[in-house]
PAZA-248261 format. One line per field, with one value per residue (C-alpha): x, y, z negated. Coordinates in nm, 2 decimals, decimal comma. Each point is the difference from the previous one (the first is absolute). Layout:
BEGIN
east (X|...)
north (Y|...)
up (Z|...)
***
This chain:
BEGIN
east (-0,78|0,07|0,31|-0,22|-0,06|-0,18|-0,33|-0,13|-0,31|-0,03|0,15|0,27|0,35|0,21|0,38|0,07|0,07|0,26|0,21|-0,10|0,16|0,35|-0,03|-0,13|0,11|0,08|-0,21|0,09|-0,26|0,18|0,21|-0,27|-0,24|0,36|0,00|-0,34|0,00|0,28|-0,17|-0,37|-0,23|-0,11|-0,02|-0,25|0,08|-0,25|0,01|-0,23|-0,06|0,26|0,27|0,21|-0,09|-0,01|0,32|0,15|-0,16|0,12|0,37|-0,06|-0,20|0,04|-0,32|-0,32|-0,41|-0,23|-0,27|-0,21|0,09|0,04|-0,38|0,15|0,10|-0,26|-0,20|0,23|-0,07|-0,38|0,09|0,30|0,24|0,29|0,09|0,10|0,23|0,21|0,32|0,37|0,06|-0,06|-0,28|-0,20|-0,33|-0,08|-0,29|-0,14|-0,24|-0,23|-0,04|0,01|-0,05|0,35|0,11|-0,10|0,18|0,31|0,02|-0,06|0,26|0,19|-0,03|-0,03|0,37|0,37|0,26|-0,10|-0,08|-0,23|-0,31|0,00|-0,31|-0,09|-0,27|-0,13|-0,27|-0,13|-0,33|-0,21|-0,04|0,32|0,02|0,15|0,37|-0,01|-0,03|0,36|0,17|0,31|0,00|-0,05|0,16|-0,07|0,25|-0,16|0,10|-0,02|0,07|0,41|0,18|0,21|0,30|-0,17|-0,08|0,34|0,00|0,13|0,36|-0,09|0,31|-0,21|-0,11|-0,33|0,15|0,36|-0,18|-0,19|0,32|0,12|0,31|0,08|-0,21|0,17|-0,06|0,08|-0,16|-0,32|-0,16|-0,32|-0,23|-0,25|-0,20|0,14|-0,13|-0,37|0,05|0,07|-0,30|-0,27|0,13|-0,01|0,31|-0,25|0,27|-0,19|0,07|0,39|0,06|-0,35|0,05|-0,22|-0,29|-0,02|0,01|-0,20|-0,32|0,04|0,05|-0,39|-0,15|0,16|-0,25|-0,30|0,01|0,04|-0,34|-0,18|0,14|0,21|-0,18|-0,31|0,22|0,17|-0,35|-0,24|-0,20|-0,10|0,12|-0,06|0,36|-0,12|0,06|0,25|0,23|-0,13|0,16|0,28|0,04|-0,05|0,29|0,18|-0,03|0,04|0,34|0,22|-0,24|-0,22|-0,32|-0,28|-0,33|-0,19|0,23|-0,03|-0,33|-0,07|0,25|-0,13|-0,40|0,11|-0,26|-0,22|0,03|-0,18|0,11|0,27|-0,03|0,36|-0,14|-0,04|0,41|0,14|-0,16|0,12|0,30|0,05|-0,04|0,28|0,22|-0,07|0,10|0,30|-0,01|-0,01|0,25|-0,07|0,31|-0,10|0,16|0,29|-0,11|0,32|0,03|0,01|0,19|-0,18|-0,41|-0,06|-0,32|0,08|-0,25|-0,05|-0,20|0,19|0,14|-0,14|0,24|-0,08|0,23|0,18|-0,07|-0,08|-0,31|-0,09|0,18|-0,21|-0,35|0,03|0,14|0,29|0,38|0,30|-0,10|-0,27|0,22|0,23|-0,33|-0,14|0,37|-0,22|-0,15|0,32|0,16|-0,30|0,10|0,35|-0,02|-0,18|0,18|0,29|-0,21|-0,08|0,44|0,02|-0,30|0,22|0,34|-0,14|-0,17|0,32|0,14|-0,32|-0,11|-0,32|-0,04|-0,26|-0,06|0,01|-0,24|-0,11|-0,25|0,27|-0,01|0,38|0,00|0,21|-0,01|0,18|0,06|0,24|-0,06|0,24|-0,10|0,23|0,23|0,02|-0,24|0,01|-0,14|-0,03|-0,17|-0,10|0,08|-0,02|0,22|0,36|-0,17|-0,15|0,25|0,07|-0,38|-0,01|0,32|-0,07|-0,38|0,17|0,21|-0,29|-0,16|0,31|-0,03|-0,40|0,07|0,08|0,33|0,07|-0,30|0,04|0,37|0,20|-0,07|0,22|-0,06|-0,16|-0,02|-0,16|-0,05|0,01|-0,06|0,41|0,32|0,33|-0,08|0,13|-0,05|-0,05|0,16|-0,27|-0,01|-0,30|0,08|-0,08|-0,07|-0,13|-0,27|0,24|0,25|-0,25|0,05|-0,06)
north (-1,26|0,28|0,25|0,22|0,12|-0,30|0,16|-0,12|-0,02|0,30|0,18|0,08|-0,11|-0,20|0,07|-0,27|0,10|0,13|-0,29|0,04|0,30|-0,10|-0,31|0,14|0,00|0,23|0,05|0,25|0,20|0,18|0,14|0,19|0,06|0,20|0,21|0,11|0,05|0,27|0,11|0,09|0,08|-0,34|-0,35|-0,26|-0,38|-0,18|-0,35|-0,33|-0,11|-0,22|0,13|0,18|0,41|-0,04|-0,15|0,15|0,36|-0,05|-0,01|0,40|0,12|0,10|0,00|-0,16|-0,07|-0,31|0,18|-0,32|-0,17|0,30|0,12|0,35|0,11|-0,10|0,19|0,29|0,09|-0,05|0,35|0,10|-0,14|0,23|-0,13|-0,36|0,18|0,10|-0,16|-0,05|-0,01|-0,18|-0,15|-0,27|-0,01|-0,35|-0,16|0,36|-0,04|-0,18|0,39|0,19|0,33|-0,06|0,11|0,37|0,04|-0,13|0,22|0,30|-0,06|-0,06|0,36|0,13|-0,17|0,06|-0,22|-0,35|-0,40|0,09|-0,31|-0,33|-0,14|-0,33|-0,20|-0,30|0,07|0,35|0,17|-0,05|0,38|0,06|0,34|0,03|-0,11|0,23|0,32|-0,10|0,09|0,14|-0,04|-0,36|-0,26|-0,37|-0,32|-0,29|-0,34|-0,31|-0,34|-0,02|-0,18|-0,34|0,34|0,10|-0,41|-0,09|-0,22|0,19|0,17|0,29|-0,01|0,05|0,39|0,09|0,39|-0,06|-0,24|0,30|0,24|-0,24|-0,15|-0,42|-0,30|-0,24|-0,25|-0,35|-0,31|0,06|-0,33|0,11|-0,30|-0,05|-0,13|0,30|0,27|-0,24|0,01|0,38|0,05|-0,13|0,13|0,38|0,32|-0,01|0,17|-0,21|-0,27|0,03|-0,26|-0,21|-0,35|-0,02|-0,19|0,30|0,28|-0,26|0,05|0,36|0,05|-0,19|0,21|0,32|-0,10|-0,12|0,36|0,21|-0,23|0,03|0,37|0,22|0,03|0,11|0,21|0,23|0,14|-0,11|-0,20|-0,37|-0,32|-0,33|-0,18|-0,32|0,25|0,21|-0,36|-0,09|0,37|-0,07|-0,35|0,13|0,34|-0,37|-0,18|0,32|0,11|0,22|-0,03|0,27|-0,20|0,26|0,10|-0,26|-0,22|0,01|0,03|-0,30|-0,19|0,09|-0,11|-0,30|-0,32|0,05|0,36|0,30|0,19|0,30|0,34|0,15|0,32|-0,21|-0,15|0,28|0,20|-0,34|0,04|0,38|-0,14|-0,22|0,24|0,32|-0,35|0,06|-0,37|-0,06|0,23|0,06|0,01|0,23|0,03|0,16|0,28|0,03|0,26|-0,31|-0,06|-0,24|0,02|-0,23|0,09|-0,01|-0,19|0,18|-0,29|0,02|-0,31|-0,12|-0,13|0,00|0,23|-0,35|-0,29|-0,19|0,08|-0,12|-0,35|0,06|0,09|-0,39|-0,15|-0,02|-0,20|-0,03|-0,30|0,12|0,18|-0,22|-0,24|0,29|0,16|0,29|0,10|0,02|0,22|0,18|0,07|0,06|0,26|0,19|-0,07|0,14|0,32|0,05|0,01|0,24|0,22|0,00|0,08|0,26|0,17|0,09|0,24|0,13|-0,29|-0,19|-0,32|-0,04|-0,28|-0,01|-0,14|0,07|-0,07|-0,23|-0,25|0,13|0,08|0,07|-0,12|0,25|0,35|0,27|0,32|0,25|0,32|0,03|-0,19|-0,24|-0,24|-0,34|-0,38|-0,26|-0,37|-0,19|-0,43|-0,26|-0,23|0,04|-0,16|0,32|0,27|-0,05|0,17|0,17|0,25|-0,05|0,16|0,25|0,11|0,01|0,25|0,17|0,06|0,13|0,24|0,40|0,07|0,31|0,08|-0,17|-0,11|-0,30|-0,29|-0,04|-0,37|-0,27|-0,29|-0,34|-0,12|-0,39|-0,16|-0,08|-0,03|0,23|0,37|0,15|0,15|-0,19|0,08|0,18|0,21|-0,13|-0,05|-0,35|0,12|-0,25|0,16|-0,18|0,28|0,37|0,21|0,39)
up (-2,22|-0,25|-0,11|-0,10|-0,37|-0,20|-0,21|-0,22|-0,09|-0,22|0,34|-0,16|0,22|-0,16|-0,10|0,18|0,33|-0,08|0,03|0,38|-0,06|-0,12|0,26|0,34|0,27|0,24|0,29|0,38|-0,12|-0,29|0,19|0,17|-0,31|-0,15|0,31|0,06|-0,38|0,06|0,27|-0,10|-0,31|-0,06|0,19|0,09|-0,02|0,18|0,15|-0,14|-0,33|-0,20|0,29|-0,37|0,07|-0,35|-0,11|0,30|-0,13|-0,37|0,12|0,09|-0,27|-0,28|-0,09|0,07|-0,02|0,15|0,08|0,11|-0,39|-0,27|-0,13|-0,15|0,30|0,18|-0,27|0,08|0,38|-0,09|-0,23|0,13|0,30|-0,05|-0,35|0,18|0,14|-0,24|-0,09|0,10|0,36|0,21|-0,15|0,14|0,09|0,08|0,15|0,07|0,20|-0,25|-0,05|0,28|-0,18|-0,10|0,32|0,08|-0,32|0,08|0,30|-0,19|-0,26|0,25|0,18|-0,40|-0,12|0,14|0,09|0,17|-0,15|-0,21|0,02|0,17|0,11|0,03|0,26|0,02|0,21|0,21|-0,06|0,21|0,02|0,11|0,07|-0,32|0,11|0,27|-0,21|-0,18|0,31|-0,04|-0,42|-0,01|0,21|0,05|-0,03|0,12|-0,21|0,18|-0,16|0,00|0,32|0,00|-0,07|-0,34|-0,08|0,00|0,35|0,23|-0,07|0,24|0,19|0,26|-0,04|0,17|-0,04|0,17|0,29|0,11|-0,06|0,31|-0,22|0,01|-0,13|-0,15|-0,25|-0,14|0,09|-0,29|-0,23|-0,02|0,12|0,16|-0,31|-0,23|0,33|-0,08|-0,40|0,05|0,21|-0,21|-0,32|0,14|-0,09|-0,36|-0,27|-0,24|0,20|-0,05|-0,34|0,10|0,22|0,34|-0,22|-0,23|0,32|0,21|-0,27|-0,13|0,36|0,10|-0,36|0,17|0,28|-0,18|-0,16|0,30|0,10|-0,31|-0,10|0,09|0,41|-0,26|-0,20|0,24|0,21|-0,28|0,33|-0,14|0,19|0,01|-0,11|0,25|0,30|-0,13|-0,05|0,32|0,25|-0,21|0,07|0,41|-0,06|-0,14|0,33|0,18|-0,12|0,22|0,30|0,15|-0,08|0,07|-0,27|0,17|-0,03|-0,33|-0,07|0,21|-0,20|-0,32|0,07|0,15|0,12|-0,37|-0,11|0,11|0,24|-0,03|0,17|0,13|-0,24|-0,29|0,07|0,02|-0,34|-0,15|0,16|-0,12|-0,33|0,01|0,16|-0,30|-0,19|0,17|0,01|0,41|0,15|0,40|0,25|0,24|0,35|0,18|0,24|0,19|0,30|0,35|0,29|0,14|0,07|-0,32|-0,20|-0,39|-0,16|-0,35|-0,23|-0,33|-0,14|-0,31|-0,30|-0,38|-0,15|-0,12|0,14|-0,36|0,05|0,29|-0,14|-0,26|0,18|0,15|-0,25|0,16|-0,19|0,16|0,15|0,21|0,16|0,09|0,17|0,16|0,16|0,23|-0,33|-0,14|0,25|-0,03|-0,37|0,06|0,23|-0,24|-0,27|0,23|0,05|-0,36|-0,05|0,29|-0,13|-0,32|0,10|0,34|-0,28|-0,17|0,30|0,11|0,27|0,03|0,21|0,26|0,26|0,37|0,29|0,35|0,29|0,14|-0,37|-0,04|-0,43|-0,23|-0,38|-0,18|0,12|-0,26|0,03|-0,10|0,26|0,36|0,00|-0,28|0,07|-0,01|0,10|-0,15|0,10|-0,30|0,09|-0,24|0,22|0,12|0,33|0,08|0,03|0,32|0,13|-0,32|0,18|0,39|-0,14|-0,20|0,32|0,19|-0,26|0,01|0,35|-0,03|-0,24|0,15|-0,19|0,19|-0,26|-0,25|-0,09|0,12|-0,31|-0,31|0,01|0,13|-0,23|-0,07|-0,35|-0,08|-0,28|-0,09|0,16|0,07|0,11|0,29|0,35|0,32|0,38|0,10|-0,32|-0,18|-0,37|-0,20|-0,37|-0,20|-0,31|-0,27|0,08|0,11|-0,28|0,00)
***
């Protein structure tokens, strides 16, 4: 899974990683990174370990220092951090959070130097004291990098552009040939750049090791708190079983304890989840709160997701065949994969992805919101037989939104696993995932 530079036993970054740069697969975030470098003195690329931050940053960096493995840089930071900042710009400061003191020096250097685009920082964990990142306001802008969408991996044609959908463009595409088995495999392999040329079995083996490392070391690394790896694993398994749901902390805590394990309080479960959020392996989907015409009351619990559904599969040791024999869980993982892809594409246009639920039980799986009059609602369904019910729910939901305040929806759509892209007579679009692009 690891797509960052290969780090040798002596701590040096091996130049063989240049192969990754020469064979770089373009990312949707590349354009955003370029724009941010032109607009600000420094850019921070954040994302989970192995999502490709370093290789993406190196496409635009003129010089680089790897703070987690460069012993010389580590020694110099203890004496004079400003010297580590010297070099051609943009200068890449990889894994900045391993030397948090560098943050304020970058901020001051940006203030002192004319022009823009001096530094690119990357980080795979948020420091326990997150205040430091907020002191960079106006000087350091952030770009979130997630695992690759199906479009970035080459499994989607991109013929249905999310940007054009939010601009009220037509939805039309030929039938796609992404089979249900292909989707199950894509879920288990995940969107990790390091898997692009691996077999499914090889990728799933690495994914299981990734989960083991989260349990054994990563969570302790992010906040310094020692935790029982077994309990961390059981919590990950609980999140995996409850992926794409609004399961409560109490539910998660009870699930972790089980019948023969020590009980876990909601407070303890919250501390575990906070650590996983700082590692950026958990990324919940917040609720959407529009003005409503009806008296329905909004339910404000987030939906639980991993940053990539492959983590859920790996936590439970599941492969494609398990998904094909548990269609209910397969559907939740499919929804989580679509949410991942929507997030990647929505970010490119400054939009965010929410979900909707009210006290009548009406739910909408994903709301892409780019501002009044530029929002779209999507139901995500595994199975073409569910399109009619999903379209009915979307139309019912749209009737509840106070469009005098929020604007008319740019689109209502049902995202499915395969088939043609088209607009139904009722105005609801049908979008195969294998056609979705930025």
